[in-house]
N, C-alpha and C positions, 0 to 999 in steps of 0.2 A: 454205623461203619462196626464190623467186627471188633472184637476184639484183638483176635491176630494182627489184622488189617492195622488198629491205631498203634501196636506196639511195634510192627513193621516201620511205619512211619516216623515214629518216634523215633526208634535207631537210626533212620537214615538223617531226622533234623540232626541229632546228635552228631552223630559223622561230618554232616557238614558243616555244624556248627564250629568244630576242630578245626575246620581248614579255615577260617576267618583268623586274619593276624594282627583287627582294629574293632573294639569295642564301638558299638553305635552309639554315633553323636547324641540322639533322643531316645528315651524310652522313658514313653507315657502313661502311665495305669489310667485309663480310658474310664475306666466307672468306681466309684467309691462316695462314702458319705462320711458327714462331718455334722457334729450333733451336740450340743451340750444341755444334759438336763438340768445343770445347775444355774441357768438362767432363770430371769424371777417369773419369768411368762412359760417357762418350764419349753415341752416340747413334743408334740401331736406324736412321734412314735419316734424312739419304739416305747413299749408302754412300760411300768413300772415293772409288770409282772415278769417283762423277760428278763431273767437275772443274767443273764450272759451281755445282753446287747444294752440294757440300760444304766448309761454311766456316760462321760464325757469321754468323745472321739475326736482328737484334733492336729492338726499337721504335725504337729509335737511328736506325736506316737508313731503317724505314717514314715517319716522322715527315718526314724530308730529302726522300725519292723521293715525298712525295704534299704537300707542302710549299703547292705552287703550285694544287693541288684541293682545297684546303678540307675535307680530310677531317678530319671530327671525333669519329671513334671507329672500333675495329675489333672483329671477330669474330674470334678465334685457331681455328682449326679444329686435330684432333690431327694430331701426325706420327709418334705414338712409341705401342706395344700397352702401352710399359710402363706399370703403375699408378702408379706414385709420379710421375712426369710431368704425370698430372695436378694434382699439388700443386704443381710445377714451374712451370707455366703460371699458377694460382692466385696463387703468389707474387708470379709475375713481374707481375700483373696488379694486385696491390695496392701495388707499388711506381711501375707506369706507366698514368696514368689513359687513357689513348689505349684500352688494353682495355678495355671497355662488355661483353663478354660471350666465352665458351670454351666450345666442344664437345671434349668427351673421350673418352675411350678407355674401355669398361668391357665383360668378356667377358659375354653372358649365358648363362641356362644352367646356372649355377654358381652351388654353395651361400654364396659368397659375396657373391653382386652385389648381392643388398638393405644388406648392411652395408656396402659401397664406395657403393653409390647415397647411402644416408642422412647418407654421410661427406660427399662432397662435393657433394651438394644443400643442403647448411648454409650452404653460402656461393651468393651468388644471382646470382654470374659464371657460377656455372656451370651450362649453357642445355641440354644434352644431349650423347646419346653419337654417335661413329661410328664402322659396321660394314660389313662389307663386305657388298655386295647378295647375293651368290650366298650367304655365310655366312646374312643372314637368311633366304634364301627356302627353304634347306635345315632352318633353323632352324622354320621354321612346323610341319613334322611331332615338333616336341619339345617337349610339354608346358611342360618347364622353361623352356625358351627364349622359348616364347612368354609363359609370365605375367611374367619379368622383362619383357618390352616393353609389358606390360599396366602392369607397376608404374611403367613410364618415364612412361607416356601418365597415369597417373593423381597422379605427382608434376608436370604440366605439362610434363616437359620433352620434346625434340624429338630423332628421328633422323635423323643426314645418314647417306647411303646411298652409297657406292662403289662402282664396279662396270662393268662393260661392258652394254651393252643387252639382252642375256640376263637381267638382275635386272630388268625392268622388270615380265615377267611374276607375278612373286612380289612387288614390293609391290603391285600391284593384289591378290593375295589378303589379303597383309597390311591394305589399306584396308577388305577385309571383314569382317577378324576384329577388328581395331582400328579403329574409324571415327574415334577422337577423337585417335591419337596422330597428330601430326604430323611430316610426313616433308620432309627437304628433299635434293633429287637431284644430288649433286656430280657436275662435270666435262660440265657440257653443252656444247654439243649433242656427240651423239656419232657416231661414223664407225659408220654401219650394216652389218650384216652382211652379207655377199655372198650367202648362201643365200636365195633368195627366202619360202624359207616361214617362216623365223626372222626375218629381216626384218621381213617383215608381221604376225609376232606379237608383236615389240617396237613397232613402230608403232601398231598396237593398242593395246595397253599404253600407251603414252605417250597415246596421245587420251584414251583410261580416266581416265587419273590429271592430265590438264590442265581436268578438269571438276572437279575437287574441291578445296576452301578449304584443305585443310590443304596441300596440297601448295605446295613451291615446287623452285625450281631455284638452282643457282650455279653458278659458277667459280672459277678458282682465281685468287690473286696472283701 
């Protein structure tokens, strides 16, 4: 989108917003992270060298920062590959009504995936998992990995995919293999590759994905 087009659209949206006389009943932040480096086990992310990020980030701070925006709920996206950190977020959600859903992390293609999925899916706040998009593309060649993604879709859960634009071609293949799987592409928009062929392939894939009703995009708070 050209800058001029973006500004025109923003102005139109602002004018339209002034026409409303009521505040939306629900405003959900759909992508944020909570973590606590002070835990005895620490955190796998962020690293201690990340001076701005390496600190305790929990719902109390989120509520203070968003109070003026009338945010009514939040979806917590995983910031850790550790299995029990799925439970840590769910336990946090049990104490914090602001958390209305979580996207966890489970390793597809492993024998224990089915049991782990059943365990966390028992909690209705567990709404899906996040995986590296490059790993998803490679996993499509592995029957066990693909079967686990099918289990995710059969459970009515979604996949968050995180990565660079090179993953988009793989996500197109994934939607061909499992059309019923809902997918959220994290951290849009992308910086496109400098190589013309790679950029063209990624942009073509994104246009294909944009036509699908089961695809969404998100940024991070």
